[in-house]
C-alpha positions, -999 to 999 in steps of 0.1 A, spaced: 2 0 1 26 24 10 43 18 -22 14 26 -45 8 56 -24 46 69 -31 41 59 -67 12 80 -70 28 110 -54 55 106 -78 31 102 -108 13 130 -96 44 151 -91 53 145 -126 25 157 -145 22 189 -123 60 197 -131 51 189 -165 22 215 -166 43 240 -144 71 240 -171 45 250 -201 32 277 -174 -1 262 -173 -24 272 -142 -32 250 -119 -70 255 -121 -63 236 -158 -49 211 -138 -76 203 -115 -97 206 -144 -80 175 -162 -84 156 -136 -122 164 -131 -124 155 -167 -109 122 -160 -128 117 -131 -162 122 -153 -146 97 -179 -140 70 -155 -173 70 -130 -175 36 -133 -140 26 -124 -147 35 -87 -109 37 -76 -96 55 -107 -129 79 -101 -118 88 -65 -84 91 -72 -92 116 -97 -117 134 -77 -95 137 -49 -67 153 -69 -93 176 -85 -105 187 -55 -66 193 -37 -54 211 -69 -86 230 -70 -77 246 -35 -43 251 -48 -61 270 -75 -81 288 -52 -50 303 -31 -36 322 -65 -68 333 -68 -80 312 -99 -119 314 -101 -118 282 -121 -104 260 -92 -137 273 -68 -159 262 -101 -142 228 -106 -144 219 -70 -181 226 -69 -184 201 -98 -162 176 -87 -184 175 -57 -217 176 -76 -203 148 -97 -191 126 -65 -228 130 -52 -243 119 -90 -222 92 -83 -231 80 -54 -265 82 -60 -264 64 -92 -244 33 -71 -276 34 -49 -301 35 -74 -280 2 -89 -277 -15 -58 -315 -13 -57 -327 -25 -91 -296 -57 -91 -303 -93 -77 -287 -95 -45 -280 -127 -53 -257 -140 -81 -267 -177 -83 -301 -186 -93 -322 -191 -57 -356 -207 -80 -332 -239 -83 -344 -269 -66 -373 -289 -55 -404 -268 -34 -436 -284 -23 -464 -262 -28 -496 -285 -16 -503 -314 8 -504 -340 -20 -466 -333 -23 -470 -316 -56 -437 -300 -64 -419 -272 -85 -386 -281 -100 -367 -255 -112 -335 -266 -132 -302 -249 -138 -306 -252 -175 -339 -228 -172 -362 -262 -174 -388 -266 -150 -414 -294 -137 -446 -290 -116 -460 -321 -103 -494 -320 -88 -492 -348 -63 -461 -366 -55 -469 -394 -81 -438 -387 -107 -456 -407 -131 -489 -387 -141 -503 -350 -138 -475 -325 -144 -461 -305 -169 -428 -294 -179 -410 -266 -197 -391 -237 -197 -390 -207 -175 -374 -173 -171 -374 -148 -139 -361 -113 -133 -355 -91 -102 -383 -71 -93 -421 -76 -102 -448 -47 -112 -475 -45 -88 -512 -39 -98 -508 -5 -89 -481 2 -113 -454 1 -82 -417 -23 -88 -419 -47 -55 -382 -59 -53 -374 -64 -16 -393 -62 17 -380 -75 54 -388 -107 47 -390 -115 10 -368 -109 -24 -391 -108 -56 -389 -124 -87 -412 -122 -117 -414 -158 -129 -424 -168 -162 -434 -207 -170 -434 -218 -203 -454 -252 -206 -441 -276 -235 -462 -307 -222 -487 -316 -197 -498 -348 -190 -531 -353 -169 -548 -384 -159 -525 -405 -184 -535 -386 -214 -513 -356 -232 -532 -327 -226 -535 -309 -260 -560 -279 -252 -547 -241 -259 -549 -242 -218 -519 -261 -212 -496 -245 -235 -505 -209 -221 -477 -190 -203 -480 -186 -166 -471 -150 -151 -460 -159 -114 -443 -143 -88 -420 -158 -62 -410 -144 -31 -380 -157 -16 -379 -159 20 -345 -152 29 -347 -146 65 -342 -178 87 -374 -191 97 -397 -172 65 -407 -196 38 -409 -186 1 -441 -185 -13 -452 -186 -53 -482 -166 -70 -503 -170 -97 -506 -131 -107 -537 -140 -131 -556 -160 -102 -541 -145 -74 -539 -179 -57 -504 -186 -36 -486 -214 -23 -467 -215 4 -433 -233 -3 -409 -256 14 -376 -265 -4 -365 -301 0 -332 -310 11 -308 -319 -10 -294 -357 -11 
């Protein structure tokens, strides 16, 4: 860390000495680092360094009564505030889990019916614990957060993390026969409320019928 700071100081001194030899005002150097900060907002370390240098050099230019230095300081502070706000917004709209929390087998009724979600984004829904009959399989996709009927985007609360879930059935077997009705092919819009607190069970909600089922995840063997 000390070596990094030393190298940073050397680079800073080299840059400032070059500017001084060319008789460029200190406020212009501050502007240079402000522009670098503006261009590197997504690279937090570089942005922080450039913003810091912009303010420090801007303060030096104020001592030399260079009004541009004061303007650059104000602009840099505004830029820092914007970056902080944008970072917080990104955190709110980014799934807190890197992995797919839906993966696994979830019991949703008293008859042992399950939703099985796989890594390859396929699923099987069994109505009972009989895996030979009364089931549908297909593909699914999900995204972090869902829009309520009132138009509010809901992503997380004190108990749940919410995912908008779309089930696309490919084939359904009902009472030993393949269901060929158009209803069996319809996409199902669901909400998967993942209970991330200990003791809070997850919930799956059908947004069309408003029916919901409390889920119990099967332990992997």
